[in-house]
C-alpha positions as a LaTeX table, in Angstrom:
\begin{tabular}{lrrr}
\hline
Residue & $x$ (\AA) & $y$ (\AA) & $z$ (\AA) \\
\hline
Met1 & 8.30 & 16.61 & 12.72 \\
Arg2 & 4.97 & 17.13 & 14.76 \\
Pro3 & 2.38 & 15.34 & 16.42 \\
Pro4 & $-0.10$ & 13.28 & 14.34 \\
Ile5 & $-2.94$ & 14.77 & 12.80 \\
Gln6 & $-6.50$ & 13.49 & 12.40 \\
Gly7 & $-7.42$ & 12.18 & 8.85 \\
Pro8 & $-9.95$ & 9.94 & 7.69 \\
Thr9 & $-12.76$ & 11.48 & 5.54 \\
Cys10 & $-16.15$ & 9.11 & 4.62 \\
His11 & $-14.47$ & 8.85 & 0.83 \\
Ser12 & $-11.04$ & 7.74 & 2.43 \\
Arg13 & $-13.13$ & 5.01 & 4.65 \\
Arg14 & $-14.42$ & 3.57 & 1.28 \\
Tyr15 & $-10.92$ & 3.84 & 0.06 \\
Ser16 & $-9.58$ & 1.76 & 2.43 \\
Arg17 & $-12.20$ & $-1.12$ & 2.80 \\
Arg18 & $-11.87$ & $-1.74$ & $-0.83$ \\
Ala19 & $-8.27$ & $-1.45$ & $-0.98$ \\
Ser20 & $-8.12$ & $-4.04$ & 2.19 \\
Ser21 & $-10.12$ & $-6.56$ & 0.18 \\
Ala22 & $-7.82$ & $-6.24$ & $-2.96$ \\
Arg23 & $-4.92$ & $-7.26$ & $-0.93$ \\
Arg24 & $-6.51$ & $-10.34$ & 0.65 \\
Gly25 & $-5.63$ & $-12.11$ & $-2.57$ \\
Leu26 & $-2.22$ & $-10.64$ & $-3.34$ \\
Arg27 & 0.70 & $-12.70$ & $-4.28$ \\
Ala28 & 4.02 & $-11.54$ & $-4.32$ \\
Leu29 & 5.22 & $-10.27$ & $-7.80$ \\
Val30 & 7.68 & $-9.75$ & $-9.53$ \\
Val31 & 7.39 & $-7.45$ & $-12.57$ \\
Thr32 & 9.05 & $-4.66$ & $-14.49$ \\
Thr33 & 6.33 & $-2.45$ & $-15.01$ \\
Ser34 & 2.83 & $-1.96$ & $-13.48$ \\
Phe35 & 0.40 & 0.38 & $-15.87$ \\
Val36 & $-2.45$ & 1.93 & $-13.71$ \\
Ile37 & $-5.58$ & 2.67 & $-15.56$ \\
Pro38 & $-8.33$ & 4.33 & $-14.22$ \\
Ala39 & $-11.65$ & 3.97 & $-15.76$ \\
Tyr40 & $-15.13$ & 5.93 & $-15.33$ \\
Asn41 & $-18.13$ & 4.58 & $-17.61$ \\
Glu42 & $-15.26$ & 3.13 & $-20.26$ \\
Gly43 & $-16.87$ & 0.11 & $-20.93$ \\
Ala44 & $-17.33$ & 1.11 & $-24.45$ \\
Arg45 & $-13.63$ & 2.19 & $-25.56$ \\
Leu46 & $-11.64$ & $-0.65$ & $-23.30$ \\
Glu47 & $-11.45$ & $-2.86$ & $-26.37$ \\
Glu48 & $-10.42$ & $-0.04$ & $-28.74$ \\
Gly49 & $-7.83$ & 0.95 & $-26.16$ \\
Phe50 & $-6.25$ & $-2.28$ & $-25.75$ \\
Ala51 & $-6.28$ & $-3.20$ & $-29.54$ \\
Arg52 & $-3.50$ & $-0.05$ & $-29.28$ \\
Phe53 & $-1.84$ & $-1.38$ & $-26.12$ \\
Ala54 & $-1.54$ & $-4.86$ & $-27.29$ \\
Pro55 & 1.32 & $-4.48$ & $-29.36$ \\
Thr56 & 3.80 & $-2.71$ & $-26.10$ \\
Leu57 & 2.38 & $-5.53$ & $-24.00$ \\
Glu58 & 4.09 & $-8.11$ & $-26.42$ \\
Gln59 & 7.41 & $-5.77$ & $-26.87$ \\
Leu60 & 7.73 & $-5.35$ & $-23.15$ \\
Gly61 & 6.55 & $-9.12$ & $-22.14$ \\
His62 & 3.43 & $-10.18$ & $-20.28$ \\
Asp63 & 5.57 & $-11.67$ & $-17.60$ \\
Asp64 & 7.31 & $-8.68$ & $-17.08$ \\
Val65 & 4.01 & $-6.59$ & $-16.95$ \\
Glu66 & 1.02 & $-5.96$ & $-14.34$ \\
Ile67 & $-2.23$ & $-4.19$ & $-15.43$ \\
Ile68 & $-4.13$ & $-2.51$ & $-12.43$ \\
Ile69 & $-7.29$ & $-1.31$ & $-13.89$ \\
Val70 & $-9.39$ & 0.90 & $-11.30$ \\
Asp71 & $-13.03$ & 1.42 & $-12.42$ \\
Asp72 & $-14.12$ & 4.31 & $-10.64$ \\
Gly73 & $-17.88$ & 3.80 & $-9.76$ \\
Ser74 & $-18.81$ & 3.33 & $-13.16$ \\
Ser75 & $-22.77$ & 3.23 & $-14.06$ \\
Asp76 & $-22.04$ & 1.30 & $-17.11$ \\
Asp77 & $-20.39$ & $-2.52$ & $-17.58$ \\
Thr78 & $-17.24$ & $-0.90$ & $-17.30$ \\
Leu79 & $-16.15$ & $-3.87$ & $-14.80$ \\
Arg80 & $-17.05$ & $-6.81$ & $-16.72$ \\
Gln81 & $-15.37$ & $-5.18$ & $-19.90$ \\
Ala82 & $-12.17$ & $-4.88$ & $-18.41$ \\
Gln83 & $-12.35$ & $-8.36$ & $-17.10$ \\
Arg84 & $-13.32$ & $-9.61$ & $-20.49$ \\
Val85 & $-10.75$ & $-7.47$ & $-22.41$ \\
Tyr86 & $-7.62$ & $-7.70$ & $-20.03$ \\
Gly87 & $-8.70$ & $-10.97$ & $-18.69$ \\
His88 & $-5.96$ & $-13.40$ & $-20.73$ \\
Leu89 & $-3.19$ & $-11.31$ & $-18.96$ \\
Ala90 & $-0.71$ & $-13.13$ & $-16.43$ \\
His91 & $-1.16$ & $-10.28$ & $-14.11$ \\
Leu92 & $-4.15$ & $-8.26$ & $-13.87$ \\
Arg93 & $-6.05$ & $-6.70$ & $-11.04$ \\
Val94 & $-9.17$ & $-4.97$ & $-11.33$ \\
Val95 & $-10.61$ & $-3.20$ & $-8.46$ \\
Lys96 & $-13.58$ & $-0.89$ & $-8.15$ \\
His97 & $-14.64$ & 1.79 & $-5.84$ \\
Asp98 & $-18.06$ & 1.82 & $-4.91$ \\
Thr99 & $-19.13$ & 5.54 & $-5.93$ \\
Asn100 & $-17.35$ & 7.85 & $-8.53$ \\
Leu101 & $-14.36$ & 9.42 & $-6.49$ \\
Gly102 & $-12.36$ & 10.73 & $-9.28$ \\
Lys103 & $-9.32$ & 10.17 & $-11.26$ \\
Gly104 & $-7.05$ & 11.29 & $-8.22$ \\
Ala105 & $-8.39$ & 8.81 & $-5.64$ \\
Ala106 & $-8.52$ & 5.84 & $-8.55$ \\
Leu107 & $-4.80$ & 6.32 & $-9.35$ \\
Arg108 & $-3.80$ & 6.74 & $-5.65$ \\
Leu109 & $-5.73$ & 3.04 & $-5.11$ \\
Gly110 & $-3.89$ & 1.78 & $-8.01$ \\
Ile111 & $-0.47$ & 2.90 & $-7.00$ \\
Ala112 & $-1.06$ & 1.66 & $-3.60$ \\
Leu113 & $-1.60$ & $-1.72$ & $-5.59$ \\
Ala114 & 1.29 & $-1.78$ & $-8.02$ \\
Asn115 & 4.17 & $-4.04$ & $-7.66$ \\
Gly116 & 6.36 & $-3.06$ & $-10.64$ \\
Val117 & 9.86 & $-1.45$ & $-10.59$ \\
Asn118 & 8.13 & 1.30 & $-12.32$ \\
Val119 & 4.61 & 2.39 & $-12.52$ \\
Ile120 & 3.42 & 4.07 & $-15.54$ \\
Thr121 & $-0.22$ & 5.63 & $-15.58$ \\
Ala122 & $-2.46$ & 5.49 & $-18.70$ \\
Asp123 & $-5.77$ & 6.38 & $-19.84$ \\
Ala124 & $-8.38$ & 4.00 & $-21.02$ \\
Asp125 & $-9.02$ & 5.04 & $-24.14$ \\
Met126 & $-4.69$ & 4.64 & $-24.72$ \\
Ala127 & $-4.96$ & 8.02 & $-26.90$ \\
Ile128 & $-1.46$ & 8.50 & $-26.08$ \\
His129 & 0.45 & 6.26 & $-28.12$ \\
Pro130 & 1.47 & 3.05 & $-25.59$ \\
Tyr131 & 4.85 & 2.56 & $-27.35$ \\
His132 & 6.33 & 5.32 & $-25.81$ \\
Ala133 & 6.26 & 3.47 & $-22.52$ \\
Thr134 & 9.66 & 2.09 & $-23.74$ \\
Ala135 & 11.27 & 5.37 & $-23.60$ \\
Ile136 & 9.59 & 5.97 & $-20.41$ \\
Ile137 & 11.11 & 3.21 & $-18.85$ \\
Asp138 & 14.69 & 3.92 & $-20.48$ \\
Ala139 & 14.06 & 7.51 & $-18.53$ \\
Leu140 & 13.39 & 6.01 & $-15.29$ \\
Ala141 & 16.66 & 4.49 & $-15.05$ \\
Arg142 & 17.92 & 8.03 & $-14.52$ \\
Val143 & 15.37 & 10.35 & $-12.86$ \\
Asp144 & 12.32 & 9.75 & $-10.55$ \\
Leu145 & 9.71 & 10.94 & $-12.81$ \\
Ala146 & 9.23 & 10.73 & $-16.39$ \\
Pro147 & 5.86 & 12.46 & $-17.47$ \\
Gly148 & 4.76 & 12.24 & $-21.00$ \\
Thr149 & 3.95 & 15.72 & $-22.76$ \\
Arg150 & 2.03 & 16.15 & $-25.84$ \\
Ala151 & 3.20 & 19.99 & $-26.32$ \\
Ile152 & 4.83 & 20.09 & $-29.34$ \\
Asp153 & 6.11 & 23.51 & $-29.73$ \\
Gly154 & 4.77 & 24.47 & $-26.54$ \\
His155 & 1.35 & 23.68 & $-27.75$ \\
Ile156 & $-1.32$ & 20.89 & $-27.46$ \\
Arg157 & $-3.94$ & 20.69 & $-30.11$ \\
Tyr158 & $-7.11$ & 19.06 & $-29.73$ \\
Asp159 & $-9.79$ & 18.40 & $-32.50$ \\
Gln160 & $-12.19$ & 20.44 & $-30.86$ \\
Arg161 & $-11.25$ & 24.33 & $-30.48$ \\
Leu162 & $-12.89$ & 24.73 & $-27.25$ \\
Arg163 & $-10.40$ & 22.26 & $-25.85$ \\
Thr164 & $-7.53$ & 23.66 & $-27.09$ \\
Trp165 & $-8.33$ & 26.88 & $-25.91$ \\
Ala166 & $-9.24$ & 25.30 & $-22.17$ \\
Gly167 & $-5.87$ & 23.58 & $-22.32$ \\
Ala168 & $-3.76$ & 26.31 & $-23.01$ \\
Leu169 & $-5.42$ & 28.70 & $-20.51$ \\
Phe170 & $-5.29$ & 25.97 & $-18.02$ \\
Asn171 & $-1.70$ & 25.48 & $-18.37$ \\
Arg172 & $-1.06$ & 29.07 & $-18.27$ \\
Leu173 & $-2.65$ & 28.94 & $-15.02$ \\
Ala174 & $-1.19$ & 26.34 & $-13.86$ \\
Arg175 & 2.54 & 27.66 & $-14.42$ \\
His176 & 1.09 & 30.89 & $-12.73$ \\
Tyr177 & 0.04 & 29.17 & $-9.46$ \\
Thr178 & 2.76 & 26.32 & $-8.99$ \\
Gly179 & 5.55 & 27.70 & $-10.94$ \\
Thr180 & 5.94 & 24.60 & $-12.97$ \\
Tyr181 & 7.67 & 24.79 & $-16.15$ \\
Leu182 & 6.22 & 21.94 & $-18.16$ \\
Arg183 & 3.56 & 22.87 & $-21.01$ \\
Asp184 & 1.50 & 19.44 & $-20.29$ \\
Thr185 & 0.67 & 18.89 & $-17.14$ \\
Gln186 & $-2.71$ & 16.76 & $-17.96$ \\
Cys187 & $-1.22$ & 14.11 & $-20.06$ \\
Gly188 & $-2.24$ & 11.00 & $-18.41$ \\
Phe189 & 0.52 & 8.67 & $-19.58$ \\
Lys190 & 3.17 & 9.35 & $-16.76$ \\
Gly191 & 6.17 & 7.13 & $-15.50$ \\
Phe192 & 7.39 & 6.92 & $-11.99$ \\
Arg193 & 9.91 & 4.62 & $-10.02$ \\
Leu194 & 7.66 & 2.75 & $-7.69$ \\
Ala195 & 8.65 & 4.44 & $-4.39$ \\
Ser196 & 8.17 & 8.21 & $-5.96$ \\
Ala197 & 4.78 & 7.05 & $-7.19$ \\
Arg198 & 3.96 & 5.76 & $-3.96$ \\
Leu199 & 4.69 & 8.99 & $-2.05$ \\
Leu200 & 3.26 & 11.29 & $-4.38$ \\
Ala201 & $-0.05$ & 9.23 & $-3.80$ \\
Leu202 & 0.35 & 9.06 & $-0.07$ \\
Leu203 & 0.97 & 12.73 & $-0.07$ \\
Ser204 & $-1.77$ & 13.91 & $-2.60$ \\
Leu205 & $-5.08$ & 15.11 & $-1.55$ \\
Val206 & $-7.00$ & 16.21 & $-4.98$ \\
Glu207 & $-9.48$ & 13.37 & $-6.05$ \\
Gly208 & $-10.29$ & 14.74 & $-9.59$ \\
Phe209 & $-8.47$ & 15.71 & $-12.68$ \\
Ala210 & $-5.94$ & 18.06 & $-11.06$ \\
Phe211 & $-4.21$ & 15.21 & $-9.61$ \\
Asp212 & $-1.98$ & 15.31 & $-12.51$ \\
Leu213 & $-0.84$ & 18.66 & $-11.55$ \\
Glu214 & $-0.68$ & 18.05 & $-7.72$ \\
Val215 & 1.81 & 15.37 & $-8.66$ \\
Leu216 & 4.21 & 17.46 & $-10.29$ \\
Tyr217 & 3.87 & 20.30 & $-7.77$ \\
Leu218 & 4.75 & 17.57 & $-5.11$ \\
Ala219 & 7.36 & 16.24 & $-6.86$ \\
Asp220 & 9.01 & 20.01 & $-7.35$ \\
Cys221 & 8.40 & 20.35 & $-3.82$ \\
Leu222 & 10.37 & 17.07 & $-2.85$ \\
Ala223 & 13.17 & 17.79 & $-5.24$ \\
Leu224 & 12.80 & 14.48 & $-7.31$ \\
Ser225 & 14.14 & 14.30 & $-10.43$ \\
Val226 & 11.96 & 14.94 & $-13.61$ \\
Glu227 & 12.36 & 14.02 & $-17.38$ \\
Pro228 & 9.68 & 14.88 & $-19.71$ \\
Gln229 & 9.14 & 12.41 & $-22.65$ \\
Leu230 & 7.59 & 13.90 & $-25.78$ \\
Val231 & 4.89 & 11.55 & $-26.86$ \\
Thr232 & 2.46 & 11.58 & $-29.91$ \\
Trp233 & $-1.27$ & 10.79 & $-29.35$ \\
Asp234 & $-4.87$ & 10.65 & $-31.21$ \\
Asp235 & $-7.50$ & 12.85 & $-29.97$ \\
Val236 & $-9.90$ & 10.11 & $-29.39$ \\
Arg237 & $-13.57$ & 11.13 & $-28.54$ \\
Gly238 & $-15.39$ & 10.33 & $-25.64$ \\
Ser239 & $-13.31$ & 11.76 & $-23.05$ \\
Ser240 & $-14.98$ & 11.71 & $-19.27$ \\
Val241 & $-13.43$ & 15.20 & $-18.75$ \\
Ser242 & $-16.01$ & 18.25 & $-19.21$ \\
Val243 & $-14.62$ & 21.46 & $-20.00$ \\
Gly244 & $-17.87$ & 23.04 & $-18.31$ \\
Arg245 & $-18.54$ & 20.49 & $-15.76$ \\
Asp246 & $-14.62$ & 19.94 & $-14.58$ \\
Ser247 & $-13.05$ & 23.44 & $-15.18$ \\
Trp248 & $-14.10$ & 25.07 & $-11.71$ \\
Gln249 & $-13.12$ & 22.57 & $-9.73$ \\
Met250 & $-9.63$ & 21.93 & $-11.46$ \\
Leu251 & $-9.39$ & 25.82 & $-11.20$ \\
Lys252 & $-10.14$ & 25.56 & $-7.40$ \\
Asp253 & $-8.02$ & 22.57 & $-6.70$ \\
Met254 & $-5.25$ & 24.19 & $-8.76$ \\
Arg255 & $-4.96$ & 27.49 & $-6.48$ \\
Ala256 & $-5.04$ & 25.56 & $-3.37$ \\
Leu257 & $-2.09$ & 23.44 & $-4.13$ \\
Ser258 & 0.94 & 26.27 & $-2.66$ \\
Ser259 & $-1.42$ & 27.13 & 0.46 \\
Thr260 & $-2.27$ & 23.44 & 1.18 \\
Arg261 & $-0.43$ & 21.80 & 4.46 \\
Tyr262 & 0.64 & 18.21 & 3.44 \\
Glu263 & 1.30 & 16.07 & 6.38 \\
Asn264 & 1.46 & 12.57 & 6.88 \\
Pro265 & 2.05 & 10.09 & 9.79 \\
Val266 & 5.38 & 8.62 & 9.63 \\
Val267 & 6.82 & 5.98 & 11.97 \\
Val268 & 10.40 & 7.36 & 12.74 \\
Leu269 & 13.19 & 4.80 & 12.70 \\
Pro270 & 17.09 & 4.91 & 13.12 \\
Ala271 & 18.67 & 6.18 & 9.66 \\
Thr272 & 20.78 & 2.69 & 9.41 \\
Ile273 & 17.65 & 0.36 & 9.71 \\
Glu274 & 17.87 & $-2.38$ & 7.41 \\
Leu275 & 15.38 & $-2.17$ & 4.85 \\
Asp276 & 14.30 & $-6.04$ & 4.35 \\
Ala277 & 13.48 & $-5.62$ & 8.22 \\
Val278 & 10.86 & $-2.70$ & 7.80 \\
Arg279 & 9.45 & $-4.73$ & 4.55 \\
Gln280 & 8.95 & $-7.79$ & 6.82 \\
Ala281 & 7.20 & $-5.61$ & 9.55 \\
Ala282 & 5.12 & $-3.85$ & 7.10 \\
Arg283 & 3.88 & $-7.20$ & 5.70 \\
Asp284 & 3.33 & $-8.42$ & 9.05 \\
Ala285 & 0.82 & $-5.80$ & 9.95 \\
Arg286 & $-0.55$ & $-6.21$ & 6.21 \\
Leu287 & 0.28 & $-2.67$ & 5.08 \\
Arg288 & 0.52 & $-1.89$ & 1.43 \\
Gly289 & 1.59 & 1.40 & $-0.56$ \\
Leu290 & 4.16 & 2.84 & 2.06 \\
Val291 & 7.63 & 4.29 & 1.66 \\
Leu292 & 10.58 & 4.47 & 3.71 \\
Ala293 & 12.28 & 8.02 & 3.33 \\
Arg294 & 15.78 & 7.89 & 4.24 \\
Gly295 & 17.69 & 10.78 & 5.39 \\
Ala296 & 21.37 & 11.58 & 7.46 \\
Lys297 & 19.49 & 11.68 & 10.98 \\
Asp298 & 16.76 & 9.13 & 10.55 \\
Ala299 & 14.57 & 7.17 & 8.32 \\
Val300 & 10.68 & 7.33 & 8.54 \\
Val301 & 8.33 & 5.36 & 7.07 \\
Val302 & 5.71 & 7.10 & 5.63 \\
Thr303 & 1.95 & 6.10 & 5.89 \\
Ser304 & $-1.49$ & 7.48 & 4.56 \\
Arg305 & $-3.56$ & 10.12 & 6.45 \\
Gln306 & $-5.98$ & 6.85 & 6.94 \\
Gly307 & $-3.20$ & 4.91 & 8.08 \\
Ala308 & $-2.74$ & 5.84 & 11.49 \\
Leu309 & $-3.61$ & 2.55 & 13.30 \\
Gly310 & $-1.16$ & 0.69 & 10.91 \\
Ala311 & 1.46 & 2.73 & 11.72 \\
Ile312 & 0.99 & 2.15 & 15.56 \\
Asp313 & 1.26 & $-1.48$ & 14.66 \\
Leu314 & 4.67 & $-0.84$ & 12.90 \\
Ala315 & 5.90 & 1.58 & 15.54 \\
Arg316 & 5.10 & $-1.13$ & 18.30 \\
Thr317 & 7.38 & $-3.47$ & 16.38 \\
Phe318 & 10.28 & $-1.33$ & 16.36 \\
Asp319 & 9.55 & 0.57 & 19.55 \\
Ala320 & 9.67 & 3.89 & 17.52 \\
Pro321 & 7.78 & 6.76 & 18.07 \\
Ile322 & 4.97 & 8.08 & 15.46 \\
Ala323 & 5.52 & 11.94 & 14.07 \\
Thr324 & 3.76 & 13.81 & 11.67 \\
Thr325 & 5.72 & 14.72 & 8.65 \\
Ser326 & 5.94 & 17.44 & 5.89 \\
Leu327 & 7.08 & 18.53 & 2.50 \\
Arg328 & 10.03 & 19.99 & 3.86 \\
Asp329 & 10.97 & 17.04 & 5.89 \\
Leu330 & 10.97 & 14.72 & 3.51 \\
Arg331 & 12.86 & 17.17 & 0.78 \\
Gly332 & 15.75 & 14.99 & $-0.51$ \\
Arg333 & 15.26 & 11.85 & 1.15 \\
His334 & 16.45 & 8.38 & $-0.87$ \\
Leu335 & 12.93 & 6.57 & $-0.96$ \\
Asp336 & 12.35 & 2.68 & $-0.90$ \\
Ala337 & 9.00 & 1.13 & $-1.53$ \\
Leu338 & 7.67 & $-1.19$ & 1.13 \\
\hline
\end{tabular}
């Protein structure tokens, strides 16, 4: 453990304001699964995506499912369409970034707001057939992460040759720079246990499309259990990913992963601390999206890099020290969402 480091950026301050305004109206939910859907200029595709999604929602049960749609600063009517298309559901949250921050930033916000035992991320167009959610939920009874994979016989084939070629090259580079064995890091349909999702979101730094690769890289560093699930899909036109515009930034983010120092403020507590006491203290401090990581010698509450003030309030409650943790410090710990 090391002394706390400095955290906030201009983007994270905007993110924190939005998250704070969202949680003012939050009431406690007991749901099995939270679907987190990032959406950037998806107004024209949300209705078709919901049509694909509706049978799975019926199967899972509306009362057991929470939908969180994060409008990532769209310039079209994504926010209005999300409320129109999904507004009849029992547990819906639609939030919006003031400006376009990127897929990673949108997913971080959505995961911080999630209440389900499990979290599944999904693209707005639901190109991955949503009925695979049941297999992913079953897998999460055994493992921490159950990412979807479109790689049949080791290959992902798009309708466009350029995207097929670019995807294969990206995967080869991903394996080179991160050592991942997964053939499809960029599948948007991924399942997580809530505590694992929150820890990965708290630690992650990538704001763009390489976020998918980053969470898998972090999962490996943390020794989280991963069981890929084969999924089927349709190559739906209209993706916001541009091979020309986004590839270089994704490559830059990918190359930086292994040299990045992932450090977060933590409140250091006794290993025997009661989970309910920590949860109540977090509620009293109006803190969301945190994780209690319990080890043999101590338990630490992992907070966001922008949450140092909240960490101070929590530390005062328990008369506990604040430190900075690393991936090595967190590896192999038992995780609970707060």
